[in-house]
N, C-alpha and C positions, 0 to 999 in steps of 0.2 A: 546537395544533400538529398536523400530519397525521403519518401513521405515518412516511412517507419523511422528513419534517423531523425526526422523533424520532431516526431512525437517523444522519442526517447530523450532527445536534447531537452524538450520543454519540460518533460517530468523531472529531469535531473537537476534543475536549478533549485527547486525548493522541496524535494521529497527524497527520504531515504529509499523509497520505494523503487526508484529508477534502476537501482542495482539488480533488480529482479524483473525488469521488463527487457524482453529481448525480440528480435526479428527471427521468426522460424525459418528454417532451411525448406526449400521445395522438396517434394517426393515425387516419385515416379508413380503412375497408374497406366499400364499398359505402355503405350507409345507416347502418352502425354505427361507433362510436367505440371504439377499442381502445387498450390500454395495452401496449407492447412488453415491459415489465417494470416492476416497482415501483421499483427503484433500479439504478444502473449505476455502476461503478468503472472508469475508463480512465485507464491510465498506462503507459508503457514498453512499448508494442505490445501490451498485453493488456486485455482487456475482461472483467469480471465482471458478469454479469446476475443480478439476484436478484427473486425473487417471494415474497410473504408471504402467509400465510394465519394469521390470529389468530382463535381460536374453538374451541368444544368440540362444535359441531354435526356434524363430521365425524370418522371415525376417522383414524388416521395415514395409511393407504394412500390414503383418499378425498382427504384434505388434499394429500397429496404429488401425486397425480394432477392435482389442480386447479392447483397450481402449474407443474407440468411442461406442462400444456396451454398455459397462458399463454405459458411461455417458449418453446415449440416455435412458437406463432403469431408471436410477435414476432420471433424469429430467422428464420422463414421469410420474413416482410417485409423484414428487414434484408439477407439474401442476394439478395433480389430487387431490391435497388437503393434501398430506403428507409432513409436514416441514421437512427441513434438520436440524436435532438436532445433538448436539455433544459438545465437550468441549476441551480445553487446560488447561495448569496448572493455569490459572488465573480465566477464565470465563466459563460458560456454554452459548449454543446457541440454539435457536429455529427459524430457518429462514423460514416463510411462503412466498409464491409466492408474495403476497401482499406488502410485505415489499421491494422487490427488483424491481428495474426499469430496469436494464440490466444484462444479464448473459454473461460470457465469458467461454468458454470451453477449457481446455488445456490437451492435451495428452502428457505425459513425457515417454520417452524410454531410457533405458540404453542398455548397451552391445554393441558388435561389430556392430549391424545393426543400430545404432541410427542416427538420422538426424532431420531435421526440415522442415517445410513447413507451410504456411497459407492454411487453409482448405475452401473449398467451401461450403457454407452454404446449397446449394441445395443438394450436395453430401452426406453430413453428417446428414442431417435433425434431428436436435437436438431439434427442438421445438421452441415455441414462447418465446420470451425475450432472446434469444441467439443472440448476435449482432457480435460476433467475435469468430472464433475457430481456434486452430493451434495446431501444435505438436513441441515439443522442445526435444533436448537430455537432458539427466539427467545432463551431466557436465555443459551445459550451464545454467541450472536452478541453480546449485550449484554455478556458477560463478555469476549470477544475485543476489542470496542472499548474497554472500560475499560482494558485492559492495552496499549493503543496498538499492535496488531498492524498490520504492513504486508500489502500484497497478497501478498507473497512468504511470510509467515507463515501467512496464510489458505490458501494452496496447500498448505502442509505439514500444516495440521490436517485439511483435507479429505482429503488423500491417506492420513492415518492412520486414518480412519475404517473400519470393517469393512463387508462387503458386506451384512450383516444388520443389522436395526435394533438400536440400544442406547438406553437411556433418557437423558434430559437429564443426569443426574448423570455418566453415563460419557462423555458429550460434553465436559462442563465439565472432566473429568479430563484429556483430552486436551489442552485448552487450558492448563490449569495446569501439566501436566507440560512442555510445550514451553517455556512462558514460564519455568519454574523452571530447566530446564537451561541456558537463555540467560543467565538471571541468575547462576547459579553460575559458569558460565565467564567472564562479563564480570567478576565480582568478582575472579577471578584474573588477568585480562588487561588491566586497565584502566590500564595504563602508571603504574603507582604510586599512582594515586588510586583509593582505595576507592569500591565501590559501596555507598552506605549506604541507610538508611531514607528519606533525603529525596529519593531519586533521582526518584520521582513528581512531587513539587513542581518539581524542576530541570526536569525533561522538559517538564511543563506550560508552565513559564516560557519555555524556549527555543522550544519548538514554536510557542508563541503569538506570540513575538517574530519568528520567521522567517516565520511565515505572514503576520503583519501587514506585514512588508516586502514580500513578494511581491505581496500584494494592492494596496498603496500604490504600488508600483512594477512593474506587470505586464509588464516585458519578456520577450521569448522567451527571453533568457539566464537570468533568474531562473526562469521556469517550468520550463525544462529542468534547472536545478539541483535544485529542489524535487523533481522527477519522479526524478532520479537518487537522491536521498536516500530517496525513497520505496521504491526498489529493495533497500533494506537489511532484513535481518532483525532480530529482536528483539536478538541478541547484539551485531551490529555498531551498531545504533542506540544501545544502552546504553553502549557504550565511547565511540562518538563524541559522544554529548550530554555524557557525564560528563567527557570530556576538555576539551570546548569549555567547559562550565560553570566547570571550576577555573581554565583559562587566562584567561577572561574576568575572574573574579574576581582573578585575580593582577594583570593588568595595569590594570583600571580600578577596583578595589575600594579601601577604605581603605589608604592606604600604598603603592598600587600606582603603576606608572609606566607612564602611557598612551602615551609617547613611544617605548617598545620594544613588542617583539612576540614572539610563540612561534611556531614551527613544528613540527608533529606529523605524522609520517608513519604512518598507521594501516593495516595490511594485513588485510583481510578477504577470504577466498577468495570470488570471484575479483575482488575490488576491492583497489586501493590508493588511499586517501583522503589527500590532503595538506591538512590543517586548518592554516590560516594565521591566526593572531590578530595583527593589525597595528595599531599605533598610528598615530593619525591625522596625526602629523608625519612618518612615514616615507614614502619615495617609493613610490607604488603599486606593487604586484606584485613588490617586491624579494625577499620571501621566497617568493612563489609561483615566481619564476624559478628560484631556487635548487632548489626542489621539482621543477621541470620539467626541470632539467639531471640531477639525480640519478636521475630515473625515466625518463630517456628511453628506455633499452633496455626497460624493461617497458611503456612506452606504446605501444612500435612494434609490438606484436602484439596483435590483438583479443581473444587468449585471456585477457589480464590488463588489462581496462579500468581506467583510471585516472580519478578524479574529483579535481578541484582545487577547493577551497573556501577563500574567503577572507572572514574577518569583519573589517572595519575598525572600530576604535573611534573614535568621534567625541566631542565635548565632552559631558559628562554621560553617558557610557558607552553612548549609542545605538549601535546597530549597523547596518552595511551588510553584506548578504550578496552576494557577487560570486563568479565563478569560471567554470569550464568544465565542460560536461556529460561525461558518461560517453564514452569513446572506443570501447567494444566492445559486445557484445550485453547485453541486459538479463538480470539474474540471475533475475528472476521467469520470463522467457521460457524460459531454459535449464532451469530446475527444472521447469516444465510439460511441457518436452519429454522430460525424463528420467522422468517419471510416467505419460506418455501410454499408454492401453491401446487401440489401435486397434479399432474395431468391426468384427466379422467381415462384415457386410454393406456396410461402406464409409461413409466420413465424410460423402459429398456427398448421401446419400440422406435426404429428409425426406418423412415421410407426413403 
């Protein structure tokens, strides 16, 4: 397994976001073959480009500069009109600059000299559309993947890094603290359903089921719904999955009545998610129409995007995920904008 495949596999166990993580194809520059980056993550108008250095032959600064140099070259080619193309086990990608609103650059360092810090955009000079740049240790990225972080969570972690280097343990603490705060909050706000020690198992089960449905039925509707779900942070995802898990068990488990359904309206700033668990014998979209009516005013403004998700229970408790994509701006994009520190020399300059 290649290094890129390792990271895609690590992300795939616990997050829906892995469907949008891919290994970029090489490109030609003169007689040379170049990699734009080692890994890319594209969803909700945002692109995370990652370069990795694993080994102990370089000190931290040298390893970081190695990654930044690769990122700079790949982004220079990208803004010059060369899309970042590539694939994962599910889909192929061809990401042009016009499709991306914000770019986040991540340098990942393994080995004994690893560490983390937030990078100054003036110092790294990665070009236009790069809104945040940072370095993380390999072990911290592994921990983040194990905890099922979304792109939005990753942005929060990177923004929490200090400007000066900290050791891997300090970087791990940032991830653990962010996840623990979300877990504690979700435990209190889970609509009557406790967040318990089985949450990871439940998360893996539903994430696996939902991803399989998208891969098997790769309609644009399905892709946009999953992309919208990827816009949720740890707190929102924990509450959503826990609520969905209990509702599915109630409707389709032992003694359950799959002819009936349940409707949950979950409000996460800035999202309102209508989660409809619908029995197979019910008229399609019955509960969703009710949810649409009750949220018509909230949907009317892009300030409060609404995501409508319906899980239809079929015989033997199989599921079908359908719904409408978000109606407003990406929460990940909004977060990046709030954290952006414009470089003094101007974002368009690339040396």
